[in-house]
C-alpha positions as CSV (number, residue, x, y, z in Angstrom):
1,X,17.6,-137.7,24.6
2,X,15.0,-135.7,26.2
3,X,15.1,-131.6,25.7
4,X,13.0,-129.5,27.6
5,X,12.8,-125.6,26.5
6,X,11.3,-123.3,29.0
7,X,10.2,-121.1,26.5
8,X,7.2,-119.8,28.5
9,X,9.9,-118.1,30.7
10,X,13.0,-117.7,28.5
11,X,15.2,-116.0,28.5
12,X,16.5,-116.6,32.1
13,X,19.1,-113.8,32.4
14,X,16.9,-110.8,33.6
15,X,15.1,-112.7,36.1
16,X,15.4,-112.7,39.8
17,X,17.5,-115.3,41.5
18,X,14.7,-116.6,44.0
19,X,12.1,-116.7,41.5
20,X,14.3,-118.6,38.9
21,X,15.1,-120.9,41.5
22,X,11.6,-121.7,42.4
23,X,10.7,-122.0,38.6
24,X,13.7,-124.5,38.1
25,X,12.6,-126.8,40.9
26,X,9.2,-127.0,39.7
27,X,10.5,-127.6,36.1
28,X,12.5,-130.5,37.3
29,X,9.8,-132.2,39.7
30,X,7.3,-131.9,36.7
31,X,9.7,-133.4,34.1
32,X,10.7,-136.5,36.4
33,X,7.2,-137.3,36.9
34,X,6.8,-137.1,33.3
35,X,10.1,-138.9,32.2
36,X,12.8,-141.3,33.7
37,X,16.0,-139.4,33.5
38,X,19.3,-140.8,34.0
39,X,21.2,-137.6,34.0
40,X,20.0,-133.8,33.8
41,X,22.0,-131.3,31.8
42,X,21.4,-127.8,32.8
43,X,22.1,-126.0,29.8
44,X,22.2,-122.7,30.9
45,X,24.7,-120.5,32.6
46,X,22.0,-118.5,34.4
47,X,20.2,-121.6,35.7
48,X,23.3,-123.0,36.8
49,X,24.5,-119.9,38.5
50,X,21.4,-119.6,40.7
51,X,20.1,-123.0,41.1
52,X,22.3,-125.9,40.4
53,X,23.2,-126.3,44.1
54,X,19.6,-126.3,45.4
55,X,18.7,-128.6,42.7
56,X,21.3,-131.3,43.6
57,X,20.4,-131.4,47.3
58,X,16.8,-132.1,46.2
59,X,17.6,-134.5,43.6
60,X,20.7,-136.4,45.2
61,X,19.8,-139.6,43.2
62,X,20.2,-137.7,39.9
63,X,23.5,-136.5,38.2
64,X,23.1,-133.0,37.2
65,X,25.9,-131.4,34.9
66,X,25.9,-127.5,34.8
67,X,27.6,-124.9,32.4
68,X,29.6,-122.0,33.7
69,X,31.6,-119.0,31.8
70,X,34.6,-120.9,30.6
71,X,36.9,-118.5,32.5
72,X,39.7,-120.8,33.5
73,X,40.4,-122.2,29.8
74,X,40.2,-118.3,28.6
75,X,43.1,-117.4,31.2
76,X,45.2,-120.2,29.7
77,X,44.7,-119.2,26.2
78,X,45.0,-115.4,26.4
79,X,48.3,-113.9,25.1
80,X,47.6,-110.4,26.1
81,X,46.5,-111.3,29.6
82,X,42.9,-109.8,29.1
83,X,39.9,-111.9,28.9
84,X,36.3,-110.8,28.3
85,X,33.3,-112.2,29.7
86,X,30.0,-111.9,28.2
87,X,26.9,-113.0,30.0
88,X,23.6,-112.5,31.2
89,X,23.1,-110.0,34.2
90,X,21.7,-113.0,36.5
91,X,25.1,-114.9,35.7
92,X,27.3,-112.0,36.4
93,X,25.5,-110.9,39.7
94,X,25.6,-114.7,41.0
95,X,27.6,-115.7,44.2
96,X,29.0,-118.6,42.1
97,X,30.3,-116.8,39.3
98,X,32.0,-114.3,41.7
99,X,33.6,-117.2,43.3
100,X,34.5,-118.9,40.1
101,X,36.0,-115.6,39.0
102,X,38.0,-115.0,42.3
103,X,39.3,-118.5,42.3
104,X,40.5,-118.3,38.5
105,X,42.4,-114.9,39.3
106,X,43.8,-116.3,42.5
107,X,45.3,-119.3,40.7
108,X,46.3,-117.5,37.6
109,X,49.6,-115.7,36.6
110,X,50.3,-112.6,37.7
111,X,48.8,-109.7,35.6
112,X,46.1,-111.5,34.0
113,X,42.6,-109.7,34.3
114,X,39.0,-110.5,33.5
115,X,36.6,-107.9,32.3
116,X,32.8,-108.8,32.4
117,X,29.9,-107.4,30.6
118,X,26.3,-108.2,30.7
119,X,25.0,-108.4,27.0
120,X,21.4,-107.2,28.0
121,X,18.9,-108.0,25.4
122,X,20.7,-110.3,23.3
123,X,19.3,-113.8,24.6
124,X,16.1,-112.3,23.7
125,X,16.8,-111.0,20.3
126,X,18.2,-114.7,19.5
127,X,15.1,-116.3,21.1
128,X,12.8,-114.3,18.5
129,X,15.5,-114.8,15.9
130,X,15.5,-110.8,14.9
131,X,18.9,-110.7,12.9
132,X,18.8,-106.8,12.7
133,X,18.9,-106.8,16.6
134,X,21.1,-109.5,17.1
135,X,23.9,-107.9,14.8
136,X,23.3,-104.5,16.6
137,X,23.6,-105.9,20.0
138,X,26.8,-107.9,19.3
139,X,28.4,-104.8,17.9
140,X,27.5,-102.5,20.5
141,X,28.0,-104.7,23.6
142,X,31.6,-105.6,22.0
143,X,32.1,-101.9,21.7
144,X,31.1,-101.3,25.4
145,X,33.6,-104.1,26.4
146,X,36.5,-103.5,24.3
147,X,36.1,-99.7,24.8
148,X,37.0,-100.3,28.6
149,X,39.5,-102.9,27.9
150,X,41.0,-102.7,24.4
151,X,43.6,-105.3,25.0
152,X,41.2,-108.1,25.4
153,X,42.2,-110.9,23.0
154,X,39.9,-113.9,24.4
155,X,36.4,-113.5,24.9
156,X,34.2,-116.2,26.9
157,X,30.8,-116.4,25.6
158,X,28.9,-117.1,29.0
159,X,25.3,-117.8,27.8
160,X,24.1,-120.9,25.8
161,X,22.5,-118.4,23.3
162,X,25.7,-116.4,22.4
163,X,27.6,-119.1,20.0
164,X,24.4,-119.2,18.1
165,X,25.5,-115.9,16.6
166,X,29.3,-116.6,16.1
167,X,29.3,-115.1,12.8
168,X,27.9,-112.0,14.1
169,X,30.5,-111.6,17.0
170,X,33.3,-112.1,14.6
171,X,31.8,-109.5,12.0
172,X,31.2,-107.0,14.8
173,X,35.0,-106.3,15.4
174,X,37.8,-105.8,13.1
175,X,40.6,-107.2,15.3
176,X,40.7,-111.3,15.6
177,X,39.2,-112.6,19.0
178,X,39.4,-116.0,20.3
179,X,35.8,-117.1,21.1
180,X,35.7,-119.6,24.1
181,X,32.4,-121.9,24.6
182,X,32.5,-124.6,27.2
183,X,29.6,-126.4,25.3
184,X,32.0,-129.5,24.2
185,X,33.5,-129.9,27.8
186,X,30.0,-129.9,29.1
187,X,29.1,-132.6,26.7
188,X,32.1,-134.7,27.4
189,X,31.4,-134.5,30.8
190,X,27.8,-135.8,30.4
191,X,28.8,-138.6,28.1
192,X,31.4,-139.7,30.7
193,X,28.7,-139.9,33.4
194,X,26.3,-141.8,31.4
195,X,28.8,-144.4,30.3
196,X,28.7,-146.6,27.4
197,X,25.0,-146.3,25.6
198,X,23.3,-149.1,24.2
199,X,22.8,-149.5,20.4
200,X,23.8,-146.7,17.9
201,X,23.9,-143.4,19.6
202,X,23.9,-141.5,16.3
203,X,20.2,-142.9,15.8
204,X,18.8,-141.9,19.6
205,X,15.6,-140.7,19.6
206,X,15.1,-137.1,20.5
207,X,12.1,-136.4,22.6
208,X,10.9,-132.5,22.7
209,X,9.2,-131.0,25.5
210,X,8.6,-127.3,26.1
211,X,6.4,-124.9,28.6
212,X,5.4,-122.3,25.8
213,X,4.3,-122.7,22.3
214,X,5.2,-125.9,20.9
215,X,5.7,-124.4,17.4
216,X,8.6,-122.1,18.5
217,X,10.7,-124.9,19.4
218,X,10.0,-126.8,16.5
219,X,11.1,-124.0,14.2
220,X,14.0,-123.5,16.4
221,X,15.2,-127.0,16.4
222,X,15.0,-126.8,12.4
223,X,16.7,-123.2,12.4
224,X,19.5,-123.8,14.7
225,X,20.1,-127.6,14.6
226,X,19.2,-128.3,11.0
227,X,16.8,-131.0,12.1
228,X,13.7,-131.9,10.6
229,X,10.3,-130.2,11.9
230,X,10.3,-131.7,15.6
231,X,6.9,-133.2,17.3
232,X,6.7,-131.2,20.5
233,X,4.7,-131.9,23.5
234,X,4.0,-129.4,26.0
235,X,5.0,-129.8,29.9
236,X,2.6,-128.8,32.3
237,X,3.6,-127.7,35.8
238,X,0.2,-128.1,37.0
239,X,-0.2,-124.5,38.2
């Protein structure tokens, strides 16, 4: 398994769409020149929203799995009929998200509503492991969203950073909220495309790359995944 963190540019959520598309195109070209990839998981909602179509056109031989806010599953789970979506500004402003949202509402039952909110600053706080900021931002963003739509009972975590602070979301609001994260569905999709893997998958090698400081990624792998300190190599884009 190869993992590439674009920590020189992260977080993506506040990036302008055209610049982000150019950045991702350059990253995938450089990564494929560096490593033989059988499948690519674009594990970022913002990246998927603005760049997955262009990447699929440029790399028709490479299966690419994206991740999007799990709006459709959330509409099937809500009892109040009100679903909240927390995501980055780049995701919420994208044409892809608007098309997803409209399609889900068109096929949903009458009375169902989606309320979105851009959780500005939260992904950056998680990147920096600033616990005080993380807790404060989870609380303030929930207050803003639920202040507008107090009937929300199901909350879509539309950024791959946000599930990392699951406890902060649950502590930030007195009433229970159902949190929806599409990560497991994305993993199942990737596994189905790869098919049976040789050998013992549990012992598969992990190869780490990043575009910024290698120590940052090594610490993150240990903090968030409970792994031993990873040996990280830097991917150079040639620019």
